[in-house]
ZAPA-523843 format. One record per residue (C-alpha): x, y, z; residue in three letters. Coordinates in pm, whole numbers, padded with zeros to 5 digits, always signed. Example, Ala and Ser with C-alpha at 12.3 -4.5 7.8 and 13.67 -1.06 7.14 Angstrom:
+01230-00450+00780ALA+01367-00106+00714SER
% end
This chain:
+12419+06695+09509MET+12329+06348+09528LYS+12088+06186+09786MET+12012+05812+09819GLU+11650+05687+09737ALA+11498+05400+09899LYS+11237+05181+09757MET+10899+05087+09908GLU+10652+04806+09800THR+10341+04877+10001LYS+10248+05202+09827TYR+10081+05038+09516GLN+09998+05380+09334TRP+10383+05451+09303ILE+10465+05253+08986PRO+10144+05368+08785PHE+10226+05748+08896TYR+10571+05696+08774LYS+10466+05541+08455SER+10232+05817+08399LEU+10486+06091+08452ALA+10708+05923+08198GLU+10435+05907+07947LYS+10369+06279+08004LEU+10731+06342+07958LEU+10716+06202+07608GLY+10488+06491+07524TYR+10735+06752+07600LYS+10776+06850+07231ASP+10395+06747+07153LYS+10215+06986+07381LYS+09922+07043+07142ALA+09878+06667+07088GLU+09862+06634+07463LEU+09612+06922+07502TYR+09380+06755+07249ASN+09386+06421+07438ILE+09299+06564+07758ILE+09035+06775+07611LYS+08871+06466+07430GLU+08896+06287+07763LEU+08686+06564+07938SER+08406+06511+07705LYS+08349+06174+07830LYS+08463+06192+08185GLU+08190+06411+08423PRO+08487+06445+08682LEU+08695+06620+08436MET+08448+06884+08349LYS+08608+07154+08575TYR+08872+07180+08305LEU+08628+07384+08109HIS+08799+07318+07773PHE+08510+07516+07610GLU+08638+07842+07757ARG+08864+08023+07533ASP+08932+08276+07797ASP+09085+08002+07997TRP+09296+07817+07751TRP+09348+08098+07482GLY+09621+08275+07724PRO+09766+07912+07773ARG+09818+07889+07392ASN+09589+07594+07422TYR+09837+07379+07603GLU+09826+07210+07940ILE+10101+07152+08174ASP+10186+06790+08316PRO+10119+06888+08680PHE+09768+06994+08598SER+09715+06651+08425ILE+09865+06474+08732MET+09618+06666+08948ALA+09308+06516+08784ILE+09371+06210+08988LEU+09449+06411+09303ASN+09156+06631+09351ARG+08897+06575+09653GLN+08716+06311+09553ALA+08638+05921+09648THR+08887+05668+09605GLU+08677+05475+09364LYS+08628+05790+09142SER+09006+05838+09138ARG+09063+05483+09042SER+08808+05485+08767ASP+08992+05799+08618LEU+09341+05618+08664ALA+09187+05347+08445LYS+09079+05606+08179VAL+09452+05712+08180PHE+09594+05379+08181ALA+09381+05302+07848ASP+09482+05630+07695THR+09859+05619+07760PHE+09902+05265+07747ASN+10029+05226+08080ILE+10099+04856+08191LYS+10128+04899+08578ASP+09830+04791+08807PRO+09555+05060+08822VAL+09575+05172+09199PRO+09272+05138+09408GLU+09419+05313+09714LYS+09601+05621+09743PHE+09754+05609+10077GLU+09987+05925+10161THR+09897+06117+09867ILE+09799+06491+09966PRO+09545+06618+09727VAL+09492+06972+09586LEU+09193+07203+09664ASN+08934+07136+09372ASN+08963+07505+09304LEU+09344+07494+09289GLN+09381+07200+09069SER+09466+07370+08749VAL+09777+07568+08731PHE+09653+07911+08598VAL+09990+08039+08471ALA+10350+07947+08410GLY+10276+07645+08188LYS+10631+07670+08033ASP+10799+07699+08385GLU+10604+07407+08510LEU+10691+07183+08204TRP+11076+07288+08286GLU+11051+07208+08662LEU+10854+06873+08576PHE+11155+06748+08334ILE+11412+06895+08576GLU+11248+06698+08859ALA+11237+06376+08693ILE+11572+06408+08586LYS+11712+06498+08924ALA+11534+06195+09087ALA+11638+05927+08830ASP+11989+06051+08817GLU+11976+06089+09191ASN+12155+06414+09188SER+12022+06789+09195PHE+12179+07036+08955SER+12170+07396+08916THR+11888+07338+08637ASP+11666+07200+08868PHE+11731+07494+09111TYR+11657+07733+08843LYS+11337+07567+08722ALA+11213+07539+09093PHE+11274+07913+09132ASP+11095+08001+08795LYS+10800+07792+08885ALA+10741+07908+09231ILE+10787+08279+09141SER+10472+08257+08936ILE+10181+08417+09131LYS+09943+08146+09259GLY+10212+07857+09255ASN+10267+07808+09629GLY+10522+07594+09793LEU+10275+07345+09929ALA+10112+07290+09560SER+10463+07285+09387ILE+10613+07025+09637THR+10282+06816+09654ILE+10299+06786+09260THR+10670+06669+09287LEU+10589+06422+09558TYR+10339+06267+09301TRP+10592+06215+09029ILE+10884+06098+09241ARG+10768+06051+09624PRO+11108+05887+09718HIS+11287+06195+09612THR+11072+06497+09723PHE+10868+06556+10045MET+10533+06734+10013PRO+10524+07062+10217LEU+10144+07063+10285ASP+09998+07172+10635SER+09993+06826+10756ARG+10361+06740+10687SER+10477+07092+10811ARG+10309+07038+11124THR+10447+06666+11172TYR+10813+06752+11059ILE+10860+07048+11266SER+10704+06907+11589GLU+10813+06551+11564LYS+11111+06541+11353LEU+11262+06850+11476ASN+11347+06980+11147THR+11316+07333+11033LYS+11040+07373+10737VAL+11126+07627+10464PRO+10913+07924+10463LYS+10598+07951+10226TYR+10845+08095+09942LYS+11164+07954+09936CYS+11440+07893+09665THR+11516+07546+09514GLY+11836+07531+09688ASN+11670+07610+10042GLU+11398+07313+09932TYR+11664+07047+09872VAL+11893+07163+10173THR+11574+07082+10369PHE+11533+06736+10204LEU+11885+06647+10303TYR+11827+06796+10669GLU+11508+06588+10691LEU+11684+06285+10573LYS+11981+06310+10818LYS+11698+06355+11101GLU+11508+06027+10970ILE+11820+05840+10977GLU+11899+05943+11325LYS+11549+05886+11452GLN+11401+05585+11233THR+11657+05481+10961PRO+11396+05277+10761LYS+11144+05549+10716LEU+11078+05701+10385THR+10935+06034+10267PHE+10618+05818+10209LEU+10617+05702+10568ASP+10647+06062+10681VAL+10368+06184+10458SER+10139+05900+10623LYS+10252+05942+10963GLU+10189+06321+10916ALA+09825+06240+10796TRP+09795+06000+11131ASP+09945+06282+11349TYR+09729+06553+11285THR+09429+06310+11219ASN+09207+06582+11058GLU+09154+06761+10754PRO+09407+07049+10682VAL+09121+07273+10595ILE+08904+07235+10914ASN+08907+07126+11280PRO+08779+06784+11298LYS+08419+06718+11450PRO+08393+06484+11726VAL+08145+06257+11533SER+08098+06157+11169THR+07777+06383+11083ASN+07815+06704+10900TYR+07523+06945+10842TRP+07398+07234+10607TRP+07170+07477+10747LEU+06976+07668+10508ASN+06873+08026+10622ALA+06594+08237+10451ASN+06737+08621+10454PRO+06373+08738+10425LYS+06331+08584+10778THR+06680+08578+10935TRP+07050+08617+10847GLU+07350+08449+10997PHE+07512+08775+11001SER+07283+08876+11284ASP+07430+08654+11502ILE+07785+08724+11643PRO+08073+08480+11639VAL+08088+08281+11947GLY+07700+08351+12044GLU+07435+08070+12036GLU+07106+08076+11859ASP+06832+07822+11789PHE+06617+07674+11520TYR+06284+07532+11557SER+06179+07173+11471LEU+05836+07307+11377TYR+05729+07558+11112ASN+05485+07858+11212GLU+05201+07614+11131LYS+05327+07369+11403GLY+05430+07112+11114ASN+05757+06924+11129LYS+06041+07065+10949ARG+06119+06873+10602LYS+06366+06586+10648ILE+06288+06592+11040PHE+06516+06308+11115LYS+06809+06531+11047ASN+06701+06755+11349PHE+06700+06424+11564LEU+07006+06276+11431GLU+07238+06614+11473ALA+07454+06572+11790LYS+07660+06811+12011LYS+07972+06951+11844ASP+07910+06858+11490GLU+07981+07112+11224ILE+07729+07298+11055VAL+07769+07495+10699ILE+07580+07809+10732GLY+07412+07890+10384TYR+07181+08194+10301GLU+06920+08101+10036ALA+06781+08343+09744SER+06850+08617+09689PRO+07198+08578+09864VAL+07282+08222+09752MET+07613+08196+09942LYS+07782+08003+10202ILE+07847+08282+10485VAL+07928+08106+10813ALA+08043+07795+10998ILE+07881+07682+11305CYS+07870+07384+11545ARG+07594+07230+11718ILE+07595+07363+12075SER+07321+07162+12219LYS+07114+06871+12077GLU+06726+06903+12001GLN+06511+06923+12319ASP+06181+06833+12129GLY+06132+07182+11999GLU+06447+07354+11921ARG+06799+07260+11809ILE+07080+07510+11918TYR+07395+07603+11723PHE+07684+07855+11771GLU+07842+08072+11506LYS+08220+07982+11499THR+08340+08167+11216GLU+08203+08450+10968ASP+08330+08391+10627LEU+08545+08699+10513ARG+08474+08584+10127ASN+08118+08398+10102PRO+08105+08106+09885ILE+07855+08144+09568ASP+07613+07879+09501TYR+07751+07866+09135SER+08096+07757+09253LEU+07943+07452+09455LEU+07738+07362+09130LYS+08039+07327+08929GLU+08149+07054+09133GLN+08045+06730+08991PRO+08135+06536+09328GLU+07842+06750+09475LEU+07565+06701+09242GLU+07401+06424+09450LYS+07426+06640+09782MET+07087+06639+09953GLN+07034+07021+09940TYR+07069+07012+09556PHE+06814+06754+09538LYS+06531+06922+09755ASN+06642+07296+09838SER+06275+07355+10035GLN+06406+07221+10351GLY+06614+07339+10645SER+06871+07110+10784LEU+07064+06862+10543TYR+07317+06592+10597LYS+07629+06613+10413LEU+07859+06313+10346SER+08213+06323+10457LYS+08354+06365+10096ASP+08083+06671+10016GLU+08198+06814+10349TYR+08578+06788+10266ASP+08505+06942+09914ILE+08288+07228+10044ILE+08555+07309+10331MET+08827+07298+10050GLY+08640+07553+09864ILE+08582+07761+10175ILE+08955+07752+10274ARG+09048+07849+09926LYS+08885+08193+09971TYR+08898+08188+10349ASN+09254+08057+10487PRO+09291+08013+10844LEU+09518+08255+10982PRO+09853+08115+11082GLY+10200+08233+11155PRO+10271+08264+10803GLU+09990+08526+10757ASP+10193+08755+11006ILE+10452+08866+10762ASP+10666+09209+10786ASP+10633+09218+10413VAL+10254+09264+10446ASN+10279+09564+10704LYS+10213+09880+10545TYR+10241+10234+10777THR+10209+10597+10741LYS+10592+10591+10666GLU+10557+10369+10391ASP+10305+10580+10225PHE+10493+10886+10268LEU+10791+10725+10096ASN+10582+10607+09789GLU+10332+10858+09760VAL+10505+11248+09735TYR+10261+11404+09979MET+10378+11607+10293GLN+10310+11443+10634GLU+10066+11740+10726GLU+09860+11680+10406SER+09856+11300+10487TYR+09719+11372+10857ASN+09451+11590+10728ARG+09325+11350+10436LEU+09310+11061+10697VAL+09126+11289+10947SER+08868+11404+10710VAL+08799+11061+10567LEU+08755+10910+10917LYS+08512+11202+10991ARG+08325+11201+10668LYS+08343+10852+10565LYS+08338+10943+10190ASN+08591+11162+10023ILE+08693+11252+09664ILE+09037+11278+09556LEU+09061+11534+09281GLN+09335+11685+09080GLY+09497+11720+08757ALA+09626+11438+08542PRO+09934+11254+08663GLY+09915+11382+09048VAL+09887+11016+09161GLY+09522+10980+09250LYS+09478+10608+09167THR+09821+10537+09303PHE+09762+10698+09629ALA+09419+10572+09688ALA+09495+10204+09755ARG+09821+10309+09954ARG+09591+10539+10153LEU+09358+10228+10236ALA+09660+10029+10308HIS+09823+10272+10554SER+09507+10302+10763ILE+09462+09940+10775ILE+09857+09911+10834GLU+09876+09609+10582ALA+09872+09542+10237LYS+09540+09349+10270ASN+09341+09379+09952ASP+09061+09166+10119GLU+08956+09499+10277GLN+08972+09717+09960VAL+08776+09693+09643ALA+08831+09898+09331PHE+08613+09971+09043ILE+08572+10225+08786GLN+08256+10423+08674PHE+08169+10475+08311HIS+07859+10622+08112GLN+07673+10270+08104SER+07722+10194+08457TYR+07407+10125+08660SER+07241+10057+09004TYR+07212+09713+08851GLU+07578+09678+08845ASP+07655+09836+09140PHE+07386+09718+09415MET+07146+09473+09258MET+06935+09389+08950GLY+06811+09107+08737TYR+07071+08948+08480LYS+07009+08702+08202PRO+07026+08331+08352ASP+06935+08068+08070GLY+06625+08132+07957ASN+06509+08395+08213GLY+06650+08652+08446PHE+06802+08617+08801LYS+06837+08864+09075LEU+07209+08925+09130GLU+07364+09127+09384PRO+07626+09416+09273GLY+07974+09454+09381ILE+07894+09734+09638PHE+07606+09523+09791TYR+07842+09237+09828GLU+08121+09454+09976PHE+07896+09601+10230CYS+07793+09257+10349LYS+08150+09158+10375LYS+08243+09462+10610ALA+07925+09431+10823SER+08058+09063+10892GLU+08392+09214+11022GLN+08318+09525+11218THR+08643+09529+11393ASP+08819+09601+11049LYS+08813+09885+10817ASP+08710+09844+10458PHE+08774+10096+10174PHE+08553+10098+09854PHE+08761+10277+09566ILE+08561+10448+09272ILE+08793+10537+09006ASP+08650+10804+08762GLU+08372+10875+08973ILE+08218+11159+08783ASN+08216+10957+08472ARG+07893+10773+08598GLY+07540+10907+08657ASN+07590+10898+09030MET+07222+10956+09134SER+07109+10671+08899LYS+07367+10452+09026ILE+07347+10512+09418PHE+06986+10522+09401GLY+06849+10496+09781GLU+07195+10472+09896LEU+07230+10841+09867LEU+07115+10872+10217MET+07269+10568+10361LEU+07632+10689+10254ILE+07608+10983+10480GLU+07799+10926+10791SER+07504+10998+11019ASP+07291+10737+10848TYR+07567+10464+10866ARG+07423+10130+11003ASP+07072+10244+10954LYS+06839+10026+10747GLU+06639+10097+10440VAL+06424+09832+10229ILE+06556+09778+09900LEU+06344+09815+09589ALA+06462+09472+09417TYR+06432+09232+09700ASN+06237+09397+09945HIS+06506+09324+10230MET+06677+09556+10485PRO+07003+09682+10386PHE+07268+09909+10558LYS+07595+10041+10482ILE+07822+09973+10778PRO+08010+10224+10987ASP+08345+10085+10913ASN+08325+10116+10539LEU+08479+10427+10365TYR+08434+10540+09998ILE+08721+10706+09816ILE+08642+10849+09493GLY+08872+10979+09233LEU+08807+11268+08983MET+09018+11409+08709ASN+08948+11776+08711THR+09119+11851+08354ALA+08845+11610+08163ASP+08626+11881+08006ARG+08369+11620+07869SER+08266+11529+08219LEU+07996+11669+08417ALA+08030+11813+08758MET+07909+11612+09064ILE+07556+11619+09139ASP+07484+11856+09435TYR+07300+11634+09636ALA+07579+11372+09603LEU+07850+11641+09640ARG+07749+11738+09998ARG+07777+11401+10119ARG+08178+11398+10014PHE+08468+11573+10129SER+08688+11681+09840PHE+09069+11673+09892PHE+09280+11836+09592GLU+09583+11656+09507MET+09850+11893+09333ASN+10161+11816+09150PRO+10455+11728+09402ALA+10759+11828+09230PHE+10837+12027+09555ASP+10762+11775+09821SER+11040+11607+10023ASP+10967+11259+09859GLY+10999+11375+09507PHE+11317+11569+09584ARG+11480+11273+09734SER+11375+11069+09438TYR+11509+11349+09185GLN+11833+11349+09368LYS+11862+10979+09330SER+11848+11002+08933ILE+12152+11215+08932GLU+12063+11350+08588ASN+12088+11736+08473ALA+11838+11693+08186LYS+11599+11554+08408PHE+11648+11827+08661ASP+11612+12081+08387GLU+11271+11912+08274LEU+11133+11927+08612VAL+11221+12281+08633LEU+11049+12392+08288LYS+10747+12176+08413ILE+10716+12383+08711ASN+10727+12709+08499GLU+10476+12559+08261LEU+10238+12478+08556ASN+10266+12844+08657LYS+10121+12949+08337GLU+09846+12695+08344ILE+09745+12805+08684GLU+09732+13153+08559ALA+09526+13085+08247ASP+09172+13189+08323ASN+09050+12913+08102SER+09253+12632+08283LEU+09357+12692+08638GLY+09527+12450+08892ARG+09320+12171+08794GLY+09515+12128+08477PHE+09841+12130+08591CYS+10091+11855+08465ILE+10139+11603+08750GLY+10470+11431+08898HIS+10376+11094+08802SER+10476+11140+08442TYR+10840+11155+08565LEU+10804+10884+08826CYS+10942+10513+08809ASN+11244+10601+08571ILE+11501+10354+08638ASN+11743+10433+08352ASP+11726+10803+08283CYS+11813+10826+07928LYS+11737+11111+07668ASP+11490+10905+07457GLU+11283+10822+07780ILE+11249+11184+07862LEU+11174+11292+07501LYS+10916+11023+07494ASN+10742+11149+07782ILE+10751+11507+07647ILE+10649+11396+07282GLU+10359+11152+07369PHE+10221+11263+07721ASP+10287+11629+07777ILE+10247+11802+07444ILE+09931+11611+07350PRO+09797+11749+07661MET+09892+12092+07585LEU+09748+12067+07248LYS+09412+11993+07392GLU+09433+12271+07670TYR+09537+12525+07409TRP+09372+12406+07085PHE+09295+12775+06979GLU+09637+12881+07042ASP+09884+12693+06861LYS+10158+12952+06908ASN+10159+12901+07295LYS+10181+12526+07219VAL+10477+12573+06979GLN+10641+12784+07229LYS+10653+12514+07483TRP+10739+12235+07219GLU+11074+12467+07163ASN+11144+12526+07525ILE+11128+12133+07590PHE+11331+12088+07284SER+11623+12308+07417ASP+11682+12086+07697ILE+11840+11827+07495PHE+12058+12045+07280LYS
% end
């Protein structure tokens, strides 16, 4: 397939970017050398520190190689044009690029600073890079391009927007970026159907042809570069946030010991005094005087929270005593202080220079970078978020988890009443598998933002779970734990249910881990506050948070649950589900006589285990050992017996070798 390309002269960055891409292409067989070049540059350039070449946990899994799109992204992050031009000059010197260094970067969509390193699929990205340049230079798309595109976009984290933006950087006359601005403009003004957020290479190229045809019909001289520019002008606002009516942006500092943004419902107005309790003017007093109606405010909570937690707007200008603001959004995923400090573009931010004030001014660049980080973790909902693929119902649960409908209904009823439940059962009954799907079925979506999963162990502590001091440089810093953070998150979204799953719950010292939460987890004490020992601040477990514990009843090395904690949980026993409708349907689909015989023998084995006074029902063999078998060969079934079931029987009957041998013989006979 061929597509005519038009040349433009007004966008002066194009020759430089094209030459840079060609220079990088020359390293396709010298990737280690390219990695070392970029690593050395990062030591000299502060704006490249985000690459963290000192971290082996980042670069080791990548075999200490960097893909070409991540290198191109160095010039296309949220930074000032001068900073980007300075970096381009460094690249020109390093790679001997003769084209003029661009000073302006018109029409170039940039990546979120936290998404400007492609974390996976380096080989796939190199392949796409090579095939994209070939397709553009030969003015023809081959099946190799389609395959490379499909491979690259299939990697988790490589969205259609980021992939097409990077293609646009290297050959802007051939590829159209599908960032939010462009999608909006193309669909609304050019009447062209835009591909879904995941599409194939063939679908993307078909879109390019359809777009070209529509451009020829409406404005023949228009190029993809012009479309990108007009898309920017058309939306006339950052993708990541509604545009304020004036040029000021603000950062409001809340002291959690005095007040919290979470105390203010979304849509309600509150105020902040211009004078402190002693009657003195607040620091940087002029900021209060300059703040205008409808300007955007970043809501930050100071120590010990140290996170951006809300977005607000000035609802009324100061009246001599107070300034008024309305909370417009709670952040589902608050932004940690450390993430902000990692951004070199924010190092001169007013708040970082003097954190003892209340209202700080942000520059436009600082605001855009902060909002980029916010939207990375808190994307705005849109039509693409309402996807049937993400829906998850009771029927989906029953299809995947081999449980009878009556048992599921009882399980949900008990969890909603008690708020805390422990799924207990023998190995292989699918406790872990069921827990997350139980949460999804109640949420009615595969939404892991409302689900947290941890595993207890003997060393797990209150400091890990709730709050404690952690090493920080030469001293210690009070850090919130995962449960504390999750409770805060649930408190800010009371219209949704949240689920905290604890695997191996009886492996930890539960009284030590839960501490004063022992009372708060009870259903009758939800939304009741206590003062925490570490930070002396009020804390509550919200009513919309459910705790699901998982417990293996066959592990003799584990202590029983503390009785004081036991009465705060309901216990739901999960048994082998070989006789469930779901497993029988699965068994029928296998269509294998030896598989059927193995199921029969395991059922007989479970009856013997259940009748054994030293064991009982909690030691039966679960059905999950026989699940997810796509190709039912003898070798697979033999491996399950030899490496999963028999070792367990040897542990159960370690003083009765004859009984173990009997069952070894029984299983062996299946394959004769």
